[in-house]
Biopython code that builds the backbone (N, CA, C, O; Angstrom):
import numpy as np
from Bio.PDB.StructureBuilder import StructureBuilder

atoms = [
    (1, "UNK", "N", (38.193, 168.770, 238.891)),
    (1, "UNK", "CA", (38.916, 169.500, 237.867)),
    (1, "UNK", "C", (38.866, 170.978, 238.249)),
    (1, "UNK", "O", (37.791, 171.515, 238.517)),
    (2, "UNK", "N", (40.022, 171.632, 238.274)),
    (2, "UNK", "CA", (40.013, 173.047, 238.655)),
    (2, "UNK", "C", (39.579, 173.928, 237.491)),
    (2, "UNK", "O", (39.444, 173.464, 236.359)),
    (3, "UNK", "N", (39.365, 175.197, 237.787)),
    (3, "UNK", "CA", (38.826, 176.140, 236.804)),
    (3, "UNK", "C", (39.708, 176.266, 235.562)),
    (3, "UNK", "O", (39.203, 176.317, 234.441)),
    (4, "UNK", "N", (41.022, 176.316, 235.763)),
    (4, "UNK", "CA", (41.930, 176.482, 234.633)),
    (4, "UNK", "C", (41.902, 175.259, 233.721)),
    (4, "UNK", "O", (41.928, 175.398, 232.498)),
    (5, "UNK", "N", (41.849, 174.077, 234.300)),
    (5, "UNK", "CA", (41.759, 172.870, 233.477)),
    (5, "UNK", "C", (40.440, 172.835, 232.721)),
    (5, "UNK", "O", (40.385, 172.374, 231.581)),
    (6, "UNK", "N", (39.383, 173.321, 233.353)),
    (6, "UNK", "CA", (38.084, 173.362, 232.682)),
    (6, "UNK", "C", (38.132, 174.268, 231.464)),
    (6, "UNK", "O", (37.611, 173.919, 230.405)),
    (7, "UNK", "N", (38.761, 175.439, 231.613)),
    (7, "UNK", "CA", (38.892, 176.367, 230.489)),
    (7, "UNK", "C", (39.747, 175.740, 229.395)),
    (7, "UNK", "O", (39.415, 175.836, 228.214)),
    (8, "UNK", "N", (40.848, 175.097, 229.782)),
    (8, "UNK", "CA", (41.733, 174.454, 228.816)),
    (8, "UNK", "C", (40.987, 173.371, 228.045)),
    (8, "UNK", "O", (41.057, 173.315, 226.817)),
    (9, "UNK", "N", (40.281, 172.522, 228.759)),
    (9, "UNK", "CA", (39.548, 171.439, 228.107)),
    (9, "UNK", "C", (38.482, 172.006, 227.172)),
    (9, "UNK", "O", (38.301, 171.504, 226.062)),
    (10, "UNK", "N", (37.783, 173.039, 227.608)),
    (10, "UNK", "CA", (36.745, 173.639, 226.766)),
    (10, "UNK", "C", (37.337, 174.243, 225.507)),
    (10, "UNK", "O", (36.781, 174.089, 224.420)),
    (11, "UNK", "N", (38.458, 174.929, 225.647)),
    (11, "UNK", "CA", (39.087, 175.559, 224.480)),
    (11, "UNK", "C", (39.611, 174.513, 223.509)),
    (11, "UNK", "O", (39.414, 174.633, 222.300)),
    (12, "UNK", "N", (40.266, 173.506, 224.021)),
    (12, "UNK", "CA", (40.846, 172.475, 223.158)),
    (12, "UNK", "C", (39.755, 171.591, 222.562)),
    (12, "UNK", "O", (39.858, 171.176, 221.408)),
    (13, "UNK", "N", (38.717, 171.300, 223.332)),
    (13, "UNK", "CA", (37.652, 170.428, 222.842)),
    (13, "UNK", "C", (36.913, 171.035, 221.666)),
    (13, "UNK", "O", (36.402, 170.309, 220.814)),
    (14, "UNK", "N", (36.850, 172.349, 221.609)),
    (14, "UNK", "CA", (36.139, 172.986, 220.512)),
    (14, "UNK", "C", (37.051, 173.274, 219.323)),
    (14, "UNK", "O", (36.602, 173.796, 218.303)),
    (15, "UNK", "N", (38.329, 172.932, 219.457)),
    (15, "UNK", "CA", (39.272, 173.155, 218.355)),
    (15, "UNK", "C", (38.968, 172.196, 217.214)),
    (15, "UNK", "O", (38.518, 171.069, 217.425)),
    (16, "UNK", "N", (39.218, 172.659, 216.034)),
    (16, "UNK", "CA", (39.160, 171.781, 214.886)),
    (16, "UNK", "C", (40.534, 171.150, 214.736)),
    (16, "UNK", "O", (41.453, 171.460, 215.494)),
    (17, "UNK", "N", (40.668, 170.288, 213.785)),
    (17, "UNK", "CA", (41.988, 169.749, 213.464)),
    (17, "UNK", "C", (42.885, 170.922, 213.082)),
    (17, "UNK", "O", (42.388, 171.998, 212.748)),
    (18, "UNK", "N", (44.197, 170.723, 213.128)),
    (18, "UNK", "CA", (45.077, 171.836, 212.751)),
    (18, "UNK", "C", (44.646, 172.421, 211.408)),
    (18, "UNK", "O", (44.434, 171.689, 210.441)),
    (19, "UNK", "N", (44.518, 173.741, 211.358)),
    (19, "UNK", "CA", (44.012, 174.382, 210.154)),
    (19, "UNK", "C", (44.999, 174.326, 209.000)),
    (19, "UNK", "O", (44.609, 174.091, 207.857)),
    (20, "UNK", "N", (46.254, 174.539, 209.288)),
    (20, "UNK", "CA", (47.263, 174.543, 208.238)),
    (20, "UNK", "C", (48.223, 173.386, 208.402)),
    (20, "UNK", "O", (49.324, 173.394, 207.851)),
    (21, "UNK", "N", (47.805, 172.401, 209.156)),
    (21, "UNK", "CA", (48.683, 171.280, 209.412)),
    (21, "UNK", "C", (49.787, 171.695, 210.362)),
    (21, "UNK", "O", (49.616, 172.580, 211.201)),
    (22, "UNK", "N", (50.892, 171.054, 210.214)),
    (22, "UNK", "CA", (52.024, 171.354, 211.071)),
    (22, "UNK", "C", (53.172, 171.772, 210.178)),
    (22, "UNK", "O", (53.453, 171.134, 209.164)),
    (23, "UNK", "N", (53.826, 172.839, 210.560)),
    (23, "UNK", "CA", (54.932, 173.358, 209.772)),
    (23, "UNK", "C", (56.193, 173.416, 210.613)),
    (23, "UNK", "O", (56.133, 173.400, 211.842)),
    (24, "UNK", "N", (57.304, 173.481, 209.963)),
    (24, "UNK", "CA", (58.585, 173.603, 210.662)),
    (24, "UNK", "C", (59.036, 175.047, 210.593)),
    (24, "UNK", "O", (59.005, 175.678, 209.536)),
    (25, "UNK", "N", (59.458, 175.560, 211.747)),
    (25, "UNK", "CA", (59.947, 176.928, 211.851)),
    (25, "UNK", "C", (61.235, 176.870, 212.662)),
    (25, "UNK", "O", (61.194, 176.597, 213.862)),
    (26, "UNK", "N", (62.360, 177.118, 212.039)),
    (26, "UNK", "CA", (63.663, 177.056, 212.703)),
    (26, "UNK", "C", (63.881, 175.687, 213.346)),
    (26, "UNK", "O", (64.449, 175.594, 214.434)),
    (27, "UNK", "N", (63.439, 174.641, 212.685)),
    (27, "UNK", "CA", (63.631, 173.292, 213.189)),
    (27, "UNK", "C", (62.569, 172.846, 214.182)),
    (27, "UNK", "O", (62.544, 171.674, 214.555)),
    (28, "UNK", "N", (61.689, 173.746, 214.624)),
    (28, "UNK", "CA", (60.630, 173.387, 215.564)),
    (28, "UNK", "C", (59.334, 173.137, 214.807)),
    (28, "UNK", "O", (59.045, 173.792, 213.805)),
    (29, "UNK", "N", (58.568, 172.189, 215.298)),
    (29, "UNK", "CA", (57.276, 171.892, 214.717)),
    (29, "UNK", "C", (56.241, 172.832, 215.325)),
    (29, "UNK", "O", (56.171, 172.972, 216.546)),
    (30, "UNK", "N", (55.443, 173.472, 214.486)),
    (30, "UNK", "CA", (54.419, 174.405, 214.942)),
    (30, "UNK", "C", (53.068, 173.907, 214.434)),
    (30, "UNK", "O", (52.917, 173.589, 213.254)),
    (31, "UNK", "N", (52.085, 173.843, 215.340)),
    (31, "UNK", "CA", (50.724, 173.447, 214.983)),
    (31, "UNK", "C", (49.787, 174.618, 215.221)),
    (31, "UNK", "O", (49.979, 175.398, 216.154)),
    (32, "UNK", "N", (48.773, 174.739, 214.373)),
    (32, "UNK", "CA", (47.799, 175.815, 214.485)),
    (32, "UNK", "C", (46.414, 175.222, 214.692)),
    (32, "UNK", "O", (46.034, 174.266, 214.017)),
    (33, "UNK", "N", (45.661, 175.792, 215.630)),
    (33, "UNK", "CA", (44.328, 175.316, 215.956)),
    (33, "UNK", "C", (43.373, 176.498, 216.034)),
    (33, "UNK", "O", (43.746, 177.574, 216.502)),
    (34, "UNK", "N", (42.155, 176.302, 215.580)),
    (34, "UNK", "CA", (41.132, 177.321, 215.724)),
    (34, "UNK", "C", (40.518, 177.179, 217.115)),
    (34, "UNK", "O", (40.114, 176.083, 217.505)),
    (35, "UNK", "N", (40.445, 178.288, 217.869)),
    (35, "UNK", "CA", (39.931, 178.259, 219.235)),
    (35, "UNK", "C", (38.915, 179.387, 219.452)),
    (35, "UNK", "O", (38.972, 180.411, 218.771)),
    (36, "UNK", "N", (37.997, 179.205, 220.389)),
    (36, "UNK", "CA", (36.987, 180.230, 220.683)),
    (36, "UNK", "C", (37.397, 181.098, 221.872)),
    (36, "UNK", "O", (36.729, 181.075, 222.906)),
    (37, "UNK", "N", (38.468, 181.851, 221.746)),
    (37, "UNK", "CA", (38.945, 182.670, 222.859)),
    (37, "UNK", "C", (38.845, 184.163, 222.546)),
    (37, "UNK", "O", (39.639, 184.961, 223.042)),
    (38, "UNK", "N", (37.873, 184.530, 221.727)),
    (38, "UNK", "CA", (37.629, 185.943, 221.415)),
    (38, "UNK", "C", (36.878, 186.589, 222.566)),
    (38, "UNK", "O", (36.090, 185.936, 223.251)),
    (39, "UNK", "N", (37.124, 187.856, 222.771)),
    (39, "UNK", "CA", (36.463, 188.611, 223.826)),
    (39, "UNK", "C", (35.012, 188.869, 223.442)),
    (39, "UNK", "O", (34.752, 189.371, 222.349)),
    (40, "UNK", "N", (34.060, 188.539, 224.312)),
    (40, "UNK", "CA", (32.663, 188.798, 223.983)),
    (40, "UNK", "C", (32.312, 190.287, 224.026)),
    (40, "UNK", "O", (31.295, 190.704, 223.472)),
    (41, "UNK", "N", (33.152, 191.082, 224.683)),
    (41, "UNK", "CA", (32.847, 192.504, 224.835)),
    (41, "UNK", "C", (33.510, 193.398, 223.788)),
    (41, "UNK", "O", (33.110, 194.549, 223.613)),
    (42, "UNK", "N", (34.518, 192.876, 223.094)),
    (42, "UNK", "CA", (35.242, 193.696, 222.109)),
    (42, "UNK", "C", (35.512, 192.874, 220.865)),
    (42, "UNK", "O", (36.269, 191.905, 220.907)),
    (43, "UNK", "N", (34.906, 193.251, 219.775)),
    (43, "UNK", "CA", (35.064, 192.524, 218.523)),
    (43, "UNK", "C", (36.518, 192.580, 218.047)),
    (43, "UNK", "O", (37.153, 193.634, 218.087)),
    (44, "UNK", "N", (37.030, 191.443, 217.600)),
    (44, "UNK", "CA", (38.371, 191.371, 217.035)),
    (44, "UNK", "C", (39.490, 191.351, 218.052)),
    (44, "UNK", "O", (40.642, 191.619, 217.709)),
    (45, "UNK", "N", (39.171, 191.036, 219.307)),
    (45, "UNK", "CA", (40.176, 191.037, 220.361)),
    (45, "UNK", "C", (40.083, 189.736, 221.145)),
    (45, "UNK", "O", (38.993, 189.288, 221.498)),
    (46, "UNK", "N", (41.246, 189.132, 221.416)),
    (46, "UNK", "CA", (41.276, 187.922, 222.219)),
    (46, "UNK", "C", (40.956, 188.236, 223.670)),
    (46, "UNK", "O", (41.211, 189.344, 224.142)),
    (47, "UNK", "N", (40.400, 187.268, 224.371)),
    (47, "UNK", "CA", (40.030, 187.435, 225.778)),
    (47, "UNK", "C", (41.202, 187.009, 226.652)),
    (47, "UNK", "O", (41.472, 185.817, 226.801)),
    (48, "UNK", "N", (41.886, 187.973, 227.222)),
    (48, "UNK", "CA", (43.062, 187.688, 228.046)),
    (48, "UNK", "C", (42.750, 186.839, 229.255)),
    (48, "UNK", "O", (43.533, 185.954, 229.600)),
    (49, "UNK", "N", (41.624, 187.082, 229.913)),
    (49, "UNK", "CA", (41.298, 186.313, 231.111)),
    (49, "UNK", "C", (40.963, 184.861, 230.785)),
    (49, "UNK", "O", (41.129, 183.988, 231.637)),
    (50, "UNK", "N", (40.504, 184.591, 229.585)),
    (50, "UNK", "CA", (40.259, 183.204, 229.167)),
    (50, "UNK", "C", (41.515, 182.571, 228.599)),
    (50, "UNK", "O", (41.761, 181.383, 228.809)),
    (51, "UNK", "N", (42.316, 183.356, 227.877)),
    (51, "UNK", "CA", (43.492, 182.812, 227.200)),
    (51, "UNK", "C", (44.666, 182.544, 228.139)),
    (51, "UNK", "O", (45.377, 181.554, 227.965)),
    (52, "UNK", "N", (44.878, 183.400, 229.118)),
    (52, "UNK", "CA", (46.056, 183.268, 229.978)),
    (52, "UNK", "C", (46.150, 181.897, 230.653)),
    (52, "UNK", "O", (47.205, 181.269, 230.573)),
    (53, "UNK", "N", (45.097, 181.405, 231.314)),
    (53, "UNK", "CA", (45.231, 180.087, 231.949)),
    (53, "UNK", "C", (45.432, 178.955, 230.942)),
    (53, "UNK", "O", (46.119, 177.976, 231.234)),
    (54, "UNK", "N", (44.837, 179.089, 229.767)),
    (54, "UNK", "CA", (45.006, 178.070, 228.731)),
    (54, "UNK", "C", (46.465, 178.035, 228.272)),
    (54, "UNK", "O", (47.077, 176.969, 228.202)),
    (55, "UNK", "N", (47.009, 179.205, 227.962)),
    (55, "UNK", "CA", (48.394, 179.287, 227.493)),
    (55, "UNK", "C", (49.368, 178.833, 228.573)),
    (55, "UNK", "O", (50.330, 178.127, 228.271)),
    (56, "UNK", "N", (49.142, 179.219, 229.817)),
    (56, "UNK", "CA", (50.024, 178.798, 230.904)),
    (56, "UNK", "C", (49.975, 177.291, 231.106)),
    (56, "UNK", "O", (51.010, 176.658, 231.313)),
    (57, "UNK", "N", (48.782, 176.715, 231.049)),
    (57, "UNK", "CA", (48.653, 175.267, 231.214)),
    (57, "UNK", "C", (49.352, 174.518, 230.082)),
    (57, "UNK", "O", (50.000, 173.498, 230.314)),
    (58, "UNK", "N", (49.219, 175.026, 228.860)),
    (58, "UNK", "CA", (49.884, 174.380, 227.731)),
    (58, "UNK", "C", (51.400, 174.451, 227.867)),
    (58, "UNK", "O", (52.094, 173.473, 227.590)),
    (59, "UNK", "N", (51.918, 175.606, 228.292)),
    (59, "UNK", "CA", (53.365, 175.767, 228.391)),
    (59, "UNK", "C", (53.974, 174.950, 229.526)),
    (59, "UNK", "O", (55.193, 174.785, 229.573)),
    (60, "UNK", "N", (53.163, 174.439, 230.434)),
    (60, "UNK", "CA", (53.656, 173.556, 231.492)),
    (60, "UNK", "C", (53.829, 172.120, 231.008)),
    (60, "UNK", "O", (54.488, 171.315, 231.666)),
    (61, "UNK", "N", (53.241, 171.801, 229.864)),
    (61, "UNK", "CA", (53.355, 170.447, 229.314)),
    (61, "UNK", "C", (54.784, 170.172, 228.887)),
    (61, "UNK", "O", (55.464, 171.059, 228.372)),
    (62, "UNK", "N", (55.237, 168.961, 229.096)),
    (62, "UNK", "CA", (56.634, 168.614, 228.840)),
    (62, "UNK", "C", (57.022, 168.671, 227.369)),
    (62, "UNK", "O", (58.197, 168.862, 227.054)),
    (63, "UNK", "N", (56.076, 168.512, 226.476)),
    (63, "UNK", "CA", (56.407, 168.482, 225.050)),
    (63, "UNK", "C", (56.187, 169.824, 224.347)),
    (63, "UNK", "O", (56.490, 169.954, 223.161)),
    (64, "UNK", "N", (55.664, 170.821, 225.066)),
    (64, "UNK", "CA", (55.354, 172.121, 224.458)),
    (64, "UNK", "C", (56.385, 173.159, 224.876)),
    (64, "UNK", "O", (56.639, 173.365, 226.062)),
    (65, "UNK", "N", (56.970, 173.803, 223.882)),
    (65, "UNK", "CA", (57.946, 174.857, 224.149)),
    (65, "UNK", "C", (57.250, 176.195, 224.373)),
    (65, "UNK", "O", (57.570, 176.912, 225.321)),
    (66, "UNK", "N", (56.292, 176.535, 223.496)),
    (66, "UNK", "CA", (55.577, 177.803, 223.580)),
    (66, "UNK", "C", (54.150, 177.612, 223.084)),
    (66, "UNK", "O", (53.864, 176.708, 222.299)),
    (67, "UNK", "N", (53.262, 178.480, 223.560)),
    (67, "UNK", "CA", (51.883, 178.517, 223.055)),
    (67, "UNK", "C", (51.507, 179.982, 222.874)),
    (67, "UNK", "O", (51.767, 180.818, 223.740)),
    (68, "UNK", "N", (50.892, 180.274, 221.739)),
    (68, "UNK", "CA", (50.553, 181.654, 221.390)),
    (68, "UNK", "C", (49.122, 181.742, 220.908)),
    (68, "UNK", "O", (48.598, 180.808, 220.302)),
    (69, "UNK", "N", (48.492, 182.879, 221.182)),
    (69, "UNK", "CA", (47.156, 183.164, 220.689)),
    (69, "UNK", "C", (47.242, 184.393, 219.796)),
    (69, "UNK", "O", (47.919, 185.362, 220.138)),
    (70, "UNK", "N", (46.561, 184.360, 218.656)),
    (70, "UNK", "CA", (46.585, 185.537, 217.786)),
    (70, "UNK", "C", (45.747, 186.667, 218.382)),
    (70, "UNK", "O", (44.999, 186.456, 219.336)),
    (71, "UNK", "N", (45.874, 187.852, 217.820)),
    (71, "UNK", "CA", (45.228, 189.054, 218.364)),
    (71, "UNK", "C", (43.707, 188.925, 218.489)),
    (71, "UNK", "O", (43.150, 189.333, 219.509)),
    (72, "UNK", "N", (43.021, 188.373, 217.489)),
    (72, "UNK", "CA", (41.559, 188.252, 217.617)),
    (72, "UNK", "C", (41.109, 187.115, 218.538)),
    (72, "UNK", "O", (39.918, 186.998, 218.829)),
    (73, "UNK", "N", (42.037, 186.278, 218.998)),
    (73, "UNK", "CA", (41.677, 185.189, 219.897)),
    (73, "UNK", "C", (41.040, 184.000, 219.220)),
    (73, "UNK", "O", (40.302, 183.243, 219.851)),
    (74, "UNK", "N", (41.319, 183.828, 217.939)),
    (74, "UNK", "CA", (40.704, 182.729, 217.191)),
    (74, "UNK", "C", (41.690, 181.655, 216.750)),
    (74, "UNK", "O", (41.274, 180.586, 216.303)),
    (75, "UNK", "N", (42.985, 181.919, 216.868)),
    (75, "UNK", "CA", (43.991, 180.979, 216.395)),
    (75, "UNK", "C", (45.034, 180.730, 217.488)),
    (75, "UNK", "O", (45.628, 181.669, 218.019)),
    (76, "UNK", "N", (45.244, 179.469, 217.809)),
    (76, "UNK", "CA", (46.222, 179.056, 218.798)),
    (76, "UNK", "C", (47.388, 178.401, 218.071)),
    (76, "UNK", "O", (47.187, 177.509, 217.248)),
    (77, "UNK", "N", (48.598, 178.838, 218.371)),
    (77, "UNK", "CA", (49.797, 178.228, 217.798)),
    (77, "UNK", "C", (50.564, 177.540, 218.915)),
    (77, "UNK", "O", (50.762, 178.114, 219.986)),
    (78, "UNK", "N", (50.991, 176.318, 218.665)),
    (78, "UNK", "CA", (51.787, 175.577, 219.626)),
    (78, "UNK", "C", (53.120, 175.243, 218.983)),
    (78, "UNK", "O", (53.174, 174.633, 217.915)),
    (79, "UNK", "N", (54.199, 175.652, 219.646)),
    (79, "UNK", "CA", (55.550, 175.316, 219.211)),
    (79, "UNK", "C", (55.982, 174.123, 220.059)),
    (79, "UNK", "O", (56.104, 174.217, 221.280)),
    (80, "UNK", "N", (56.209, 173.009, 219.385)),
    (80, "UNK", "CA", (56.573, 171.767, 220.074)),
    (80, "UNK", "C", (58.076, 171.704, 220.281)),
    (80, "UNK", "O", (58.847, 172.232, 219.480)),
    (81, "UNK", "N", (58.482, 171.057, 221.357)),
    (81, "UNK", "CA", (59.908, 170.823, 221.580)),
    (81, "UNK", "C", (60.397, 169.821, 220.541)),
    (81, "UNK", "O", (59.622, 169.018, 220.021)),
    (82, "UNK", "N", (61.672, 169.879, 220.253)),
    (82, "UNK", "CA", (62.235, 169.048, 219.183)),
    (82, "UNK", "C", (62.060, 167.558, 219.437)),
    (82, "UNK", "O", (61.945, 166.783, 218.487)),
    (83, "UNK", "N", (62.037, 167.143, 220.695)),
    (83, "UNK", "CA", (61.931, 165.715, 221.006)),
    (83, "UNK", "C", (60.491, 165.225, 221.090)),
    (83, "UNK", "O", (60.265, 164.060, 221.419)),
    (84, "UNK", "N", (59.517, 166.071, 220.805)),
    (84, "UNK", "CA", (58.102, 165.697, 220.909)),
    (84, "UNK", "C", (57.690, 164.847, 219.709)),
    (84, "UNK", "O", (57.623, 165.333, 218.581)),
    (85, "UNK", "N", (57.421, 163.600, 219.968)),
    (85, "UNK", "CA", (56.972, 162.676, 218.920)),
    (85, "UNK", "C", (55.472, 162.842, 218.692)),
    (85, "UNK", "O", (54.769, 163.407, 219.530)),
    (86, "UNK", "N", (54.992, 162.352, 217.564)),
    (86, "UNK", "CA", (53.588, 162.528, 217.174)),
    (86, "UNK", "C", (52.628, 162.001, 218.225)),
    (86, "UNK", "O", (51.639, 162.668, 218.530)),
    (87, "UNK", "N", (52.885, 160.826, 218.791)),
    (87, "UNK", "CA", (51.968, 160.260, 219.787)),
    (87, "UNK", "C", (51.967, 161.088, 221.074)),
    (87, "UNK", "O", (50.930, 161.215, 221.725)),
    (88, "UNK", "N", (53.117, 161.652, 221.446)),
    (88, "UNK", "CA", (53.193, 162.512, 222.620)),
    (88, "UNK", "C", (52.448, 163.822, 222.383)),
    (88, "UNK", "O", (51.776, 164.329, 223.281)),
    (89, "UNK", "N", (52.567, 164.372, 221.171)),
    (89, "UNK", "CA", (51.850, 165.608, 220.830)),
    (89, "UNK", "C", (50.348, 165.382, 220.916)),
    (89, "UNK", "O", (49.627, 166.217, 221.463)),
    (90, "UNK", "N", (49.878, 164.285, 220.395)),
    (90, "UNK", "CA", (48.447, 163.979, 220.440)),
    (90, "UNK", "C", (47.970, 163.808, 221.884)),
    (90, "UNK", "O", (46.887, 164.269, 222.243)),
    (91, "UNK", "N", (48.768, 163.156, 222.693)),
    (91, "UNK", "CA", (48.391, 162.946, 224.093)),
    (91, "UNK", "C", (48.343, 164.267, 224.863)),
    (91, "UNK", "O", (47.472, 164.449, 225.715)),
    (92, "UNK", "N", (49.251, 165.178, 224.582)),
    (92, "UNK", "CA", (49.284, 166.467, 225.282)),
    (92, "UNK", "C", (48.076, 167.322, 224.930)),
    (92, "UNK", "O", (47.542, 168.016, 225.795)),
    (93, "UNK", "N", (47.640, 167.285, 223.695)),
    (93, "UNK", "CA", (46.474, 168.065, 223.288)),
    (93, "UNK", "C", (45.222, 167.391, 223.769)),
    (93, "UNK", "O", (44.122, 167.889, 223.529)),
]
sb = StructureBuilder()
sb.init_structure("model")
sb.init_model(0)
sb.init_chain("A")
sb.init_seg("    ")
for serial, (resi, resn, name, xyz) in enumerate(atoms, 1):
    if name == "N":
        sb.init_residue(resn, " ", resi, " ")
    sb.init_atom(name, np.array(xyz, "f"), 0.0, 1.0, " ", f" {name:<3s}", serial, name[0])
structure = sb.get_structure()
């Protein structure tokens, strides 16, 4: 397993269930997850070096349109493609 996959697995494995469930935004399904990607050196700031490979790996998935991290690095948002069914979404995460 390469370094980026290790970071992705670690970030996703520590996620809780979607915090606010899944909502529709402009017809797209959006899921929110709590993640531990805060910078250890700066309070209230996401860690870019940890978040970038995670976000890039997620956006390469066939069912994910976009992946976003909030400013403090504690909330991950995934915008699913319209054709992403529930079982495919679960498999991708």
